[in-house]
C-alpha positions as CSV (number, residue, x, y, z in Angstrom):
1,M,53.2,96.5,94.7
2,R,52.7,97.8,98.2
3,N,56.2,96.6,99.2
4,K,58.0,98.4,96.4
5,P,58.5,101.7,98.3
6,I,59.8,99.8,101.3
7,W,62.4,97.9,99.1
8,L,63.5,101.1,97.4
9,S,64.0,102.9,100.8
10,L,66.0,99.8,102.1
11,F,68.1,99.8,99.0
12,A,68.8,103.5,99.3
13,A,69.7,103.1,102.9
14,M,72.2,100.3,102.0
15,I,73.8,102.5,99.3
16,C,74.2,105.4,101.8
17,A,75.7,103.0,104.5
18,V,78.2,101.6,102.0
19,F,79.2,105.1,100.8
20,F,79.6,106.6,104.4
21,A,81.5,103.5,105.6
22,A,84.0,103.8,102.7
23,A,84.8,107.5,103.4
24,P,86.6,107.0,106.7
25,A,88.6,104.1,105.2
26,K,89.9,106.5,102.5
27,A,90.8,109.1,105.0
28,A,92.8,106.6,107.1
29,D,94.5,105.5,103.9
30,D,95.8,109.0,103.3
31,D,98.2,108.5,106.3
32,A,99.4,105.1,105.2
33,M,102.9,104.7,104.1
34,K,103.3,105.1,100.3
35,I,106.3,103.7,98.5
36,G,108.0,105.3,95.5
37,K,110.4,104.1,92.9
38,K,113.6,102.2,93.8
39,A,117.1,102.7,92.5
40,E,120.6,101.4,93.2
41,I,123.5,103.7,94.0
42,S,127.2,103.1,94.7
43,L,129.4,105.3,97.0
44,S,133.1,105.2,96.7
45,E,133.6,106.8,100.1
46,E,131.6,107.4,103.3
47,A,128.9,109.9,102.8
48,R,126.6,111.8,105.2
49,L,123.1,113.2,104.6
50,G,120.3,114.8,106.6
51,E,120.7,117.4,109.3
52,V,123.3,117.0,112.1
53,G,121.5,116.1,115.3
54,M,118.1,116.0,113.5
55,G,118.4,112.6,111.8
56,E,121.8,112.6,110.1
57,L,122.6,109.3,108.3
58,V,126.2,108.1,107.7
59,L,126.6,105.7,104.9
60,P,129.9,103.8,104.5
61,A,131.3,103.2,101.0
62,G,129.3,100.5,99.2
63,R,126.2,99.8,97.2
64,Y,122.7,100.7,98.4
65,R,119.1,100.4,97.2
66,V,117.3,103.8,97.7
67,Q,113.6,104.3,97.8
68,H,111.3,107.3,98.4
69,Q,108.6,106.8,101.0
70,T,105.9,109.0,102.4
71,E,103.9,108.8,105.5
72,G,101.2,111.5,105.7
73,A,102.9,114.8,104.9
74,D,106.4,113.5,105.8
75,H,108.9,112.3,103.1
76,F,111.8,110.0,103.6
77,V,114.5,108.2,101.6
78,Y,115.2,104.7,102.7
79,F,118.7,103.2,102.2
80,E,119.2,99.4,102.1
81,A,122.7,98.1,102.2
82,L,123.5,95.7,99.3
83,S,127.1,94.9,99.9
84,R,128.6,93.1,102.9
85,N,131.1,95.8,103.8
86,N,128.4,98.4,104.5
87,L,125.7,96.5,106.5
88,Y,126.2,98.7,109.5
89,Y,125.5,102.2,108.5
90,R,125.1,104.7,111.4
91,T,122.3,107.0,112.3
92,T,122.8,109.9,114.7
93,G,119.6,111.4,116.0
94,A,117.7,109.4,113.4
95,V,114.0,109.2,113.2
96,A,113.0,106.8,116.0
97,G,112.4,103.2,114.8
98,R,113.6,104.0,111.2
99,P,117.2,102.9,110.7
100,G,118.5,103.7,107.3
101,E,115.9,106.4,106.7
102,V,116.4,110.1,106.5
103,R,113.8,112.9,106.0
104,C,113.9,114.8,102.8
105,R,112.2,117.8,101.1
106,L,110.9,117.5,97.6
107,E,111.6,119.7,94.6
108,P,109.1,119.3,91.7
109,L,110.8,118.7,88.3
110,L,109.3,119.5,84.9
111,Q,109.7,116.0,83.7
112,K,110.5,112.5,84.9
113,V,114.1,111.7,85.7
114,E,115.7,109.4,83.1
115,H,118.8,108.3,85.1
116,T,119.3,108.1,88.9
117,A,121.7,110.8,90.1
118,I,123.4,111.7,93.4
119,H,124.6,115.3,94.0
120,T,127.3,115.7,96.6
121,I,129.5,118.4,98.1
122,K,132.7,118.2,100.2
123,E,132.1,119.6,103.6
124,G,135.1,119.8,106.0
125,G,136.7,116.9,104.1
126,N,133.6,114.7,104.3
127,L,131.3,113.9,101.5
128,R,127.7,115.1,102.0
129,I,124.8,114.1,99.8
130,T,122.6,117.1,99.1
131,R,120.2,115.8,96.4
132,I,119.1,112.4,94.9
133,E,117.0,112.1,91.7
134,I,115.5,108.6,91.2
135,A,114.8,107.4,87.7
136,G,111.1,107.4,86.9
137,E,110.1,110.1,89.5
138,N,109.3,113.7,88.8
139,V,110.8,115.1,92.0
140,A,114.2,115.6,93.4
141,H,114.9,114.6,97.1
142,L,116.8,117.4,98.9
143,F,118.7,116.9,102.2
């Protein structure tokens, strides 16, 4: 019976060690890249999105898989070419080491998106993507 207090203090010390060791791992995980829903889109003509000189992305006509990604507080939409004629999209001033990605801002929506939608405008004769809503998400991606 004399060893019971020693065992209890050792057990309590082990619990504290496990708890405090797990806390930094969670904090580091907050900066890990998080992946959102995927969708497929088709473009009938070349389109641009993002800010000129600050990470503009030029997508030739074709099919793409799009996906929302976050890294820390930064939000991106990643475009993966699905058709042979558009394997070589161009980035101008793009985020270093992230071809096919462009930064976005989020607009919260009141409910989840039912169907993926792309909103565009004509700007100087060129098509510009201004907003993408991905089915299953409750945010719109603004460019």
